[in-house]
C-alpha positions in Angstrom: 13.1 -13.5 64.8 13.3 -17.1 66.2 16.7 -18.7 66.8 17.6 -21.5 64.3 18.5 -24.8 65.8 20.3 -27.3 63.5 19.1 -30.2 65.6 15.6 -29.6 64.4 16.5 -30.8 60.9 16.4 -34.4 61.8 13.0 -34.1 63.4 11.6 -32.3 60.4 12.8 -35.1 58.1 11.2 -37.6 60.3 7.9 -35.8 60.2 8.0 -35.6 56.3 8.8 -39.3 56.0 6.0 -40.2 58.4 3.5 -38.0 56.5 4.5 -39.6 53.2 4.3 -43.1 54.6 0.9 -42.5 56.2 -0.5 -41.0 53.0 0.6 -44.0 50.9 -0.7 -46.5 53.4 -4.0 -44.7 53.7 -4.4 -44.5 49.9 -3.6 -48.2 49.6 -6.1 -49.2 52.3 -8.9 -47.1 50.7 -8.1 -48.5 47.2 -8.2 -52.1 48.5 -11.4 -51.6 50.3 -13.0 -50.0 47.2 -11.9 -53.0 45.1 -13.4 -55.5 47.6 -16.7 -53.6 47.6 -16.9 -53.5 43.8 -15.9 -57.2 43.6 -18.8 -58.2 46.0 -21.3 -56.2 43.8 -19.9 -58.0 40.6 -18.1 -55.0 39.2 -14.5 -54.5 38.0 -12.5 -51.7 39.4 -10.8 -50.8 36.0 -13.9 -51.2 33.7 -16.7 -50.0 35.9 -15.0 -47.2 37.8 -15.7 -44.6 35.1 -19.5 -45.2 35.5 -19.3 -44.4 39.2 -17.2 -41.3 38.5 -19.0 -40.0 35.5 -19.9 -36.8 37.2 -16.3 -36.0 37.8 -14.3 -33.8 35.3 -10.9 -35.2 36.1 -9.3 -38.4 37.4 -10.3 -39.4 40.9 -7.5 -39.1 43.4 -7.3 -40.9 46.7 -8.5 -39.0 49.7 -5.5 -38.0 51.7 -7.2 -35.5 53.9 -6.8 -37.5 57.1 -3.1 -38.1 56.4 -2.6 -34.4 55.6 -4.3 -33.5 58.9 -2.1 -35.8 60.9 0.9 -34.3 59.1 -0.1 -30.8 60.0 -0.8 -31.7 63.6 2.5 -33.4 64.1 4.3 -30.6 62.5 2.7 -28.1 64.9 3.5 -30.4 67.9 7.1 -30.9 66.9 7.8 -27.3 66.1 8.9 -25.0 68.9 6.6 -22.2 69.8 9.2 -19.6 68.8 10.3 -21.1 65.6 9.1 -20.1 62.2 7.7 -22.9 59.9 9.9 -23.8 56.9 9.3 -21.7 53.8 7.0 -23.2 51.2 8.6 -24.5 48.0 8.2 -22.5 44.8 8.3 -25.3 42.3 4.6 -26.0 42.6 3.6 -22.3 42.1 5.7 -21.9 38.9 4.1 -25.0 37.4 0.7 -23.7 38.1 1.5 -20.3 36.6 2.6 -22.0 33.3 -0.7 -23.8 33.3 -2.7 -20.6 33.7 -0.8 -19.1 30.9 -2.1 -21.7 28.4 -5.7 -20.7 29.0 -7.9 -19.0 26.5 -6.9 -15.5 27.5 -3.3 -16.5 28.5 -3.9 -15.4 32.1 -5.6 -18.4 33.7 -9.0 -17.5 32.4 -9.1 -13.9 33.7 -10.5 -11.4 31.2 -8.0 -8.7 32.2 -4.7 -8.8 30.3 -1.3 -8.5 31.9 0.7 -5.3 31.4 2.7 -5.3 28.2 0.8 -8.2 26.6 -1.7 -6.1 24.5 -1.9 -7.0 20.8 -2.0 -3.3 19.8 1.1 -1.3 20.7 0.3 1.7 22.9 0.0 5.0 21.0 -0.9 3.5 17.5 -3.9 5.4 16.1 -5.1 6.1 12.5 -5.1 9.8 11.6 -7.4 11.7 9.4 -6.8 14.4 6.8 -7.2 17.1 9.5 -3.9 15.9 11.0 -0.9 17.3 9.0 1.8 15.0 7.8 5.4 15.6 7.0 6.9 15.4 3.5 9.6 12.7 3.6 13.0 13.3 2.0 12.7 12.7 -1.7 15.2 10.5 -3.6 18.1 12.1 -5.4 18.3 10.3 -8.8 21.8 9.1 -9.5 21.7 6.6 -12.4 24.9 4.8 -13.5 24.1 5.8 -17.1 22.0 8.4 -18.8 18.4 7.1 -19.0 17.3 6.1 -22.5 18.7 4.1 -25.4 22.5 3.4 -25.2 22.8 4.1 -29.0 23.8 6.9 -31.2 20.7 8.9 -31.1 21.5 10.9 -34.3 21.9 7.7 -36.4 19.2 5.9 -38.2 18.4 2.3 -37.3 16.1 0.0 -39.2 13.8 -2.4 -37.4 16.1 -5.3 -38.3 19.1 -3.6 -36.8 17.3 -2.9 -33.6 16.0 -6.5 -33.4 19.5 -7.7 -34.1 20.7 -6.0 -30.9 18.8 -8.7 -28.9 18.9 -11.7 -31.3 22.6 -11.3 -32.2 24.2 -13.4 -35.0 26.3 -15.2 -32.4 23.2 -16.4 -30.5 21.6 -17.4 -33.8 24.7 -19.4 -34.8 24.5 -21.3 -31.5 20.8 -22.1 -32.1 21.5 -23.2 -35.7 24.4 -25.5 -34.6 22.3 -27.1 -31.9 19.3 -27.5 -34.2 21.4 -29.2 -36.9 22.7 -31.7 -34.3 19.2 -32.4 -33.1 17.7 -32.7 -36.6 20.4 -35.0 -37.9 20.0 -37.3 -34.9 16.2 -37.7 -34.9 15.3 -37.7 -38.6 14.9 -40.9 -40.6 15.6 -41.9 -44.2 12.1 -41.1 -45.2 12.4 -37.6 -43.9 16.1 -36.7 -44.4 17.5 -33.6 -42.6 19.4 -30.9 -44.5 21.4 -28.5 -42.4 20.0 -25.0 -42.0 22.0 -21.8 -42.4 21.8 -18.3 -40.9 19.7 -17.2 -43.9 17.3 -20.1 -43.2 16.9 -18.9 -39.6 16.2 -15.4 -40.7 13.4 -16.7 -43.0 12.1 -18.9 -40.3 11.9 -15.9 -37.8 10.3 -13.8 -40.5 7.5 -16.3 -40.9 7.1 -16.6 -37.1 6.6 -12.8 -36.8 4.3 -12.8 -39.9 2.1 -15.4 -38.2 1.6 -13.1 -35.3 0.2 -10.4 -37.6 -1.8 -12.7 -40.0 -3.6 -15.3 -37.9 -4.4 -18.8 -39.0 -5.5 -21.8 -37.0 -2.4 -24.0 -37.8 0.9 -23.8 -39.6 -0.2 -25.7 -42.7 -3.0 -23.2 -43.5 -0.3 -20.6 -44.5 0.6 -22.8 -47.5 -2.9 -23.9 -48.5 -4.5 -22.9 -51.7 -8.1 -22.0 -52.5 -10.2 -18.8 -52.1 -9.9 -18.7 -48.3 -6.2 -18.9 -48.1 -3.7 -18.7 -51.0 -1.3 -16.5 -49.0 1.6 -15.7 -51.4 4.1 -14.5 -48.8 4.9 -17.8 -46.9 5.4 -19.6 -50.2 7.9 -17.0 -51.3 9.9 -17.1 -48.1 10.2 -20.9 -47.3 8.4 -24.1 -48.1 6.0 -25.4 -45.6 7.9 -28.7 -45.2 11.1 -26.9 -44.3 9.4 -24.6 -41.9 7.8 -27.6 -40.0 11.2 -29.4 -40.1 12.9 -26.5 -38.3 10.0 -26.1 -35.9 10.2 -29.7 -34.9 14.0 -29.8 -34.4 14.5 -26.4 -32.8 17.1 -26.7 -30.0 18.4 -23.8 -28.0 21.1 -25.6 -25.9 23.6 -28.3 -26.9 22.1 -31.8 -26.8 25.2 -33.0 -25.0 24.8 -30.4 -22.3 21.1 -31.3 -21.9 22.0 -35.0 -21.6 24.7 -34.2 -19.0 22.2 -32.1 -17.0 19.6 -34.9 -17.1 22.1 -37.2 -15.3 22.0 -34.7 -12.4 18.3 -34.9 -11.9 17.3 -35.2 -8.3 20.5 -33.5 -7.1 21.2 -29.9 -6.1 23.2 -29.4 -9.3 20.3 -30.1 -11.6 19.3 -27.0 -13.7 15.7 -26.8 -14.6 16.3 -24.1 -17.1 19.2 -25.8 -18.9 17.4 -26.1 -22.2 16.9 -22.3 -22.6 20.2 -21.1 -20.9 22.2 -19.7 -23.9 19.4 -17.6 -25.2 18.0 -16.8 -21.8 21.3 -15.4 -20.5 21.9 -13.5 -23.7 18.5 -11.9 -23.7 18.8 -10.7 -20.1 22.2 -9.2 -20.8 21.0 -7.6 -24.1 18.0 -5.9 -22.4 20.3 -4.3 -19.8 23.0 -3.5 -22.4 21.0 -1.4 -24.9 18.9 0.7 -22.6 19.0 2.4 -19.1 15.6 2.9 -17.4 14.2 6.1 -16.0 13.6 6.9 -12.3 10.2 5.2 -12.1 10.2 1.4 -12.4 7.8 -1.4 -11.6 8.0 -5.1 -10.9 5.3 -7.7 -11.5 4.9 -11.2 -12.6 4.2 -12.2 -16.2 2.4 -15.5 -17.1 3.2 -17.3 -20.3 0.6 -19.9 -21.4 2.0 -23.4 -22.1 0.8 -26.9 -22.6 4.1 -28.4 -21.7 4.6 -30.7 -18.8 6.9 -28.9 -16.4 7.2 -29.1 -12.6 7.2 -25.3 -12.1 4.3 -24.1 -14.2 1.4 -22.4 -12.4 -2.2 -23.6 -12.5 -4.8 -20.8 -12.5 -8.3 -22.1 -12.5 -10.1 -18.8 -13.4 -7.9 -17.9 -16.4 -8.5 -19.1 -20.0 -4.9 -20.4 -20.1 -4.9 -22.4 -16.9 -1.3 -23.7 -17.2 1.3 -21.0 -17.3 5.0 -20.4 -16.6 5.8 -17.4 -14.4 8.4 -14.7 -15.1 9.3 -11.9 -12.8 9.8 -8.7 -14.8 11.4 -5.3 -14.1 10.1 -2.7 -16.5 10.4 1.0 -17.1 7.1 2.5 -16.0 7.1 5.1 -18.7 7.3 3.0 -21.9 7.1 -0.7 -20.8 10.7 -1.5 -21.7 11.7 -4.9 -20.2 15.0 -4.1 -18.5 15.4 -7.4 -16.6 13.5 -10.6 -15.9 14.0 -14.1 -14.7 12.0 -17.3 -15.1 10.7 -18.8 -11.9 11.9 -22.4 -11.7 9.8 -23.4 -8.7 12.7 -23.1 -6.1 13.6 -20.4 -3.6 15.9 -17.8 -5.0 18.0 -17.4 -1.8 18.2 -18.5 1.8 16.9 -15.3 3.4 13.7 -17.1 4.5 11.6 -13.9 3.8 9.6 -15.2 0.9 9.6 -15.3 -2.9 8.3 -11.7 -3.2 11.2 -10.3 -1.1 13.9 -12.3 -2.9 12.6 -11.6 -6.4 12.7 -7.8 -5.8 16.2 -8.0 -4.3 17.4 -10.1 -7.2 16.0 -7.6 -9.9 17.0 -4.3 -8.3 20.8 -4.5 -9.0 22.0 -1.1 -7.8 25.6 -1.5 -9.0 24.2 -1.5 -12.5 21.2 0.7 -12.0 22.4 3.3 -9.6 20.4 4.9 -6.7 17.4 7.2 -6.2 14.9 5.0 -8.1 11.2 4.9 -7.3 9.9 1.3 -7.4 6.2 0.3 -7.6 5.1 -3.2 -6.7 1.8 -4.9 -5.8 0.8 -6.6 -2.5 2.5 -9.9 -3.5 5.9 -8.2 -2.9 5.1 -5.3 -0.4 6.3 -5.7 3.2 7.7 -3.2 5.7 10.9 -5.3 5.9 11.4 -5.1 2.1 10.8 -1.4 1.9 13.2 -0.7 4.8 15.9 -2.9 3.2 15.4 -1.1 -0.1 15.9 2.2 1.6 19.2 1.0 2.8 20.1 0.5 -0.9 18.7 4.1 -1.6 15.7 2.8 -3.5 12.3 4.3 -2.5 9.3 1.9 -2.9 5.5 2.2 -2.9 2.8 -0.4 -3.3 -0.4 -2.0 -2.2 -0.1 -4.1 1.0 -1.9 -6.9 2.7 -3.3 -6.1 6.1 -2.1 -9.4 7.6 1.5 -8.8 6.8 4.0 -8.5 9.6 4.6 -4.9 10.4 1.2 -3.5 9.3 -0.6 -1.5 12.0 -3.1 -3.8 13.8 -5.0 -1.1 15.6 -8.5 -0.1 14.6 -8.6 3.1 16.6 -10.1 5.8 14.3 -9.9 3.5 11.3 -12.5 3.6 8.5 -15.9 2.0 9.3 -18.8 1.0 7.2 -20.3 4.5 7.3 -17.2 6.2 6.0 -17.9 7.9 2.6 -16.0 7.3 -0.6 -12.8 9.2 -0.6 -12.1 8.9 3.1 -8.5 8.7 4.1 -6.8 7.3 7.2 -3.0 7.3 7.6 -0.3 6.3 10.0 3.4 6.9 9.9 5.9 4.5 11.5 9.5 5.7 11.3 10.3 6.0 7.5 7.1 4.2 6.2 3.6 5.6 5.6 0.5 3.4 5.8 -2.6 4.5 4.0 -6.2 3.3 4.2 -8.4 4.8 1.4 -12.1 4.2 0.7 -12.9 3.7 -3.0 -15.2 1.0 -4.2 -13.5 -1.0 -1.5 -10.8 -0.2 0.9 -7.3 0.2 -0.6 -4.3 -0.2 1.7 -1.0 1.3 0.7 2.6 1.5 2.0 5.0 4.1 0.8 8.5 5.4 1.6 8.3 8.5 -0.5 4.8 10.1 -0.2 3.0 12.3 2.1 -0.3 11.2 3.6 -2.8 13.5 1.9 -3.0 16.5 -0.5 -5.5 18.3 -2.7 -5.5 15.6 -5.4 -8.8 14.3 -6.5 -10.2 11.7 -8.9 -13.5 11.5 -10.7 -15.9 8.8 -9.4 -19.5 7.9 -9.8 -21.3 8.3 -6.5 -24.8 7.3 -5.5 -26.7 10.0 -3.7 -29.3 9.6 -1.0 -32.2 9.7 -3.5 -30.6 6.8 -5.5 -29.3 9.0 -8.3 -25.8 8.4 -9.7 -23.6 11.5 -10.1 -20.0 12.1 -11.0 -18.0 14.0 -8.4 -14.5 14.6 -7.3 -13.3 12.5 -4.3 -10.0 12.9 -2.5 -7.2 10.5 -3.3 -3.8 10.1 -1.5 -0.8 11.0 -3.6 0.6 7.4 -3.3 -2.5 5.9 -4.8 -2.4 8.3 -7.7 1.2 7.7 -8.5 0.8 3.9 -8.1 -2.0 3.9 -10.6 0.2 5.9 -13.1 3.5 4.0 -12.6 2.4 0.4 -12.0 1.3 0.1 -15.6 4.9 -0.7 -16.8 4.5 -4.4 -16.9 0.9 -4.2 -18.0 1.9 -1.9 -20.9 4.6 -4.4 -21.9 2.1 -7.3 -21.7 -0.4 -5.4 -23.8 2.1 -4.6 -26.5 3.1 -8.3 -26.6 -0.5 -9.4 -26.7 -1.5 -7.5 -29.8 0.6 -9.5 -32.2 2.3 -12.1 -30.1 4.2 -14.8 -31.9 3.5 -17.5 -29.3 2.2 -20.7 -30.9 0.8 -23.8 -29.2 3.5 -26.3 -28.4 4.0 -29.0 -25.9 7.8 -28.3 -25.7 8.3 -25.8 -22.9 11.6 -24.4 -24.2 10.1 -23.6 -27.6 7.4 -21.6 -25.7 10.2 -19.5 -24.2 11.9 -19.1 -27.6 8.7 -17.5 -28.9 8.3 -15.3 -25.9 11.9 -14.1 -26.0 11.2 -13.1 -29.6 8.3 -11.0 -28.4 10.5 -9.4 -25.7 13.1 -8.5 -28.4 10.5 -7.1 -30.7 8.8 -4.9 -28.1 12.1 -3.6 -26.7 13.3 -2.9 -30.3 10.0 -1.0 -30.9 10.5 1.1 -27.7 14.1 2.0 -28.9 12.7 3.0 -32.3 10.1 5.3 -30.7 12.7 6.9 -28.4 15.1 7.5 -31.3 12.4 8.8 -33.6 11.0 11.1 -30.9 14.4 12.4 -30.0 15.0 13.5 -33.7 11.5 15.0 -34.0 10.2 12.3 -36.3 6.9 10.5 -36.2 7.6 6.8 -35.1 5.9 3.8 -36.7 3.1 2.1 -34.8 3.8 -1.5 -33.6 2.0 -3.1 -36.5 4.0 -1.2 -39.1 7.1 -1.9 -37.2 6.5 -5.6 -37.2 5.5 -5.6 -40.9 8.7 -3.8 -41.8 10.8 -6.2 -39.7 9.2 -9.2 -41.4 10.0 -7.9 -44.9 13.6 -7.1 -43.9 14.2 -10.5 -42.3 12.8 -12.2 -45.5 15.1 -10.1 -47.7 18.3 -11.2 -45.8 16.9 -14.8 -45.5 17.2 -17.7 -47.9 16.2 -17.0 -51.6 12.6 -17.7 -52.4 11.6 -20.8 -54.3 9.5 -18.8 -56.7 10.6 -15.6 -58.4 8.3 -12.9 -57.0 6.3 -11.0 -59.7 6.7 -13.7 -62.4 3.3 -14.5 -64.0 2.0 -18.0 -63.5 2.1 -20.3 -66.5 -1.2 -20.6 -68.5 -3.5 -23.2 -67.1 -3.7 -25.2 -70.4 0.0 -26.1 -70.2 -0.3 -28.1 -67.0 -4.0 -28.6 -66.0 -5.7 -31.1 -68.3 -7.9 -34.2 -67.7 -6.2 -37.5 -68.3 -7.3 -41.1 -67.8 -6.2 -42.7 -64.5 -5.2 -45.9 -66.4 -5.1 -47.0 -70.0 -8.3 -49.0 -69.6 -11.3 -46.7 -68.8 -13.1 -49.5 -67.1 -10.3 -50.1 -64.6 -8.8 -47.9 -61.9 -11.8 -45.8 -61.2 -11.6 -43.5 -58.2 -14.1 -41.3 -56.3 -14.5 -37.8 -57.7 -13.3 -35.2 -55.3 -16.3 -33.0 -56.1 -19.3 -35.3 -56.3 -17.8 -38.6 -54.9 -19.0 -40.6 -57.9 -16.8 -43.1 -59.7 -14.7 -41.5 -62.4 -11.8 -42.7 -64.7 -10.3 -39.2 -65.1 -8.0 -37.1 -63.1 -6.1 -33.8 -63.4 -2.7 -34.3 -64.9 -1.2 -31.6 -62.7 -3.2 -31.9 -59.4 -3.6 -35.6 -59.5 -7.2 -35.2 -58.2 -9.9 -37.5 -59.6 -12.7 -35.5 -61.2 -15.7 -36.1 -63.4 -15.7 -34.7 -66.9 -19.0 -35.7 -68.5 -21.9 -33.8 -70.0 -24.0 -34.0 -66.9 -21.2 -33.4 -64.4 -18.4 -31.0 -65.2 -16.7 -31.4 -61.8 -13.3 -30.8 -63.4 -13.9 -27.2 -64.2 -16.1 -26.5 -61.2 -13.4 -27.8 -58.8 -10.6 -25.8 -60.5 -12.6 -22.6 -60.5 -13.3 -23.1 -56.8 -9.6 -23.6 -56.0 -8.7 -20.6 -58.2 -6.5 -22.9 -60.4 
């Protein structure tokens, strides 16, 4: 090793300064000479230089080869024969390495990848049914309460009593008070407002449910006469004018609270759901108070059609009802009981940063109230390995379809299904506590589960096309998680189907009235589920949903306001009130168009007030009354 002499430092600095100065002077001289040559030829060095260098990919740099050569020669001459040259600097090499890393392959254009940079973790491989799988530990079901209705199962409950568990008298009193305030404020002298009572609200709700069983195009059709309508029940319960008056002034929250909330618009304290809050909170509490779900539950979204202008409704182009409000619903998979739900207001539910699906599941699965050991089924909107692992920490086992691009899903294609794999083929992979499944049906189905084994002897019936083009029905293998998912994920779908048969939802441009109608549907279906559970527990045959709704309508009408016409009383004879009279004292004046033939007539019906002809050639009077069944 050469001896280090500190006196050489000054000579090295002088050499470096000389090389730098020489390189700069050389570059300046060459640049000046180039500018002079282009000036003689009538070219500009800034505008015309690109033409001369068009074959170059990068910017042209001054030729410093001569200066570099002089620098190297002088370094060699000034260095002692026994001394080592100074070590090269590393700053340049690190900068080049960063540049190479930004290439297409991340390694400076080389096709070979660096160790540890592979997209597929080493050892990941899809397994077939020939590879045995373990049976994961099954959940131990420990609910906080006994599953089923929280009622006296030996007692008898009428449909009205079950419905009153959700729409309590205290909630109805609040709605009545707010509706009276709204009605008295917005009605005029021509349309005076008369305060409604609890009996009026029962009659109003009876008609709302009745309209879900007997369908008409609009409200006024239920009070129309004639052969097509003449429905006696609405006229016995409430007048059409009073029904429309209550519908127009229906208010769930206090107008003062709504006005105070509007002043907060644009701030973090603004509550988008303020107009439904009293009933909304009571409904959620009542659903959890009167029933405890079984072990298998499902979460899904429910869309409620609306024409209202709200900032959080969803637009779905391919659905008949394109504008809908979204609810996230937790149901019992066995009977479709809605145990909990919340309305999506268009804002994040928390600050976890893990997405709406994760936060909605965590908000609905309240283990301090539910207990532990539940089996939860969700679709691919919610499923993620992070969610399932966090649910396991809460002692809740989850299963659901999964998207292949989600973080945590295996990215390897080693031994995965290909285009030639037959129907019923299964591939699986287990990563710690989670099982990932790929199953070939009509298309590929991807599942994630924390409670199933990969494969078993289970089969399903499918139509399969043979090689000769004939369709046959055969048994194909199905993973246990797919079979259980198809059976248990129908909880929300069952609840939606029960609501859809006789739903009370009516067209309205006021969004909180839309939720009032939907909350009535939730209360009716949950009351119907309680009725079935109680009747089955006592060995009785329960009513179907239509009979349950019809009985509920009759009971609501009985406790409601007294009817305007005594039911069962015969109508007065037609001769006592229907008779033709002159419109005016002079038959030549005051003629009107006949309602039947549109000709001019001086007569009208004394009771109906309808102008009608009553001559030998045109007996419109009797023809019109016969057609109207009057």
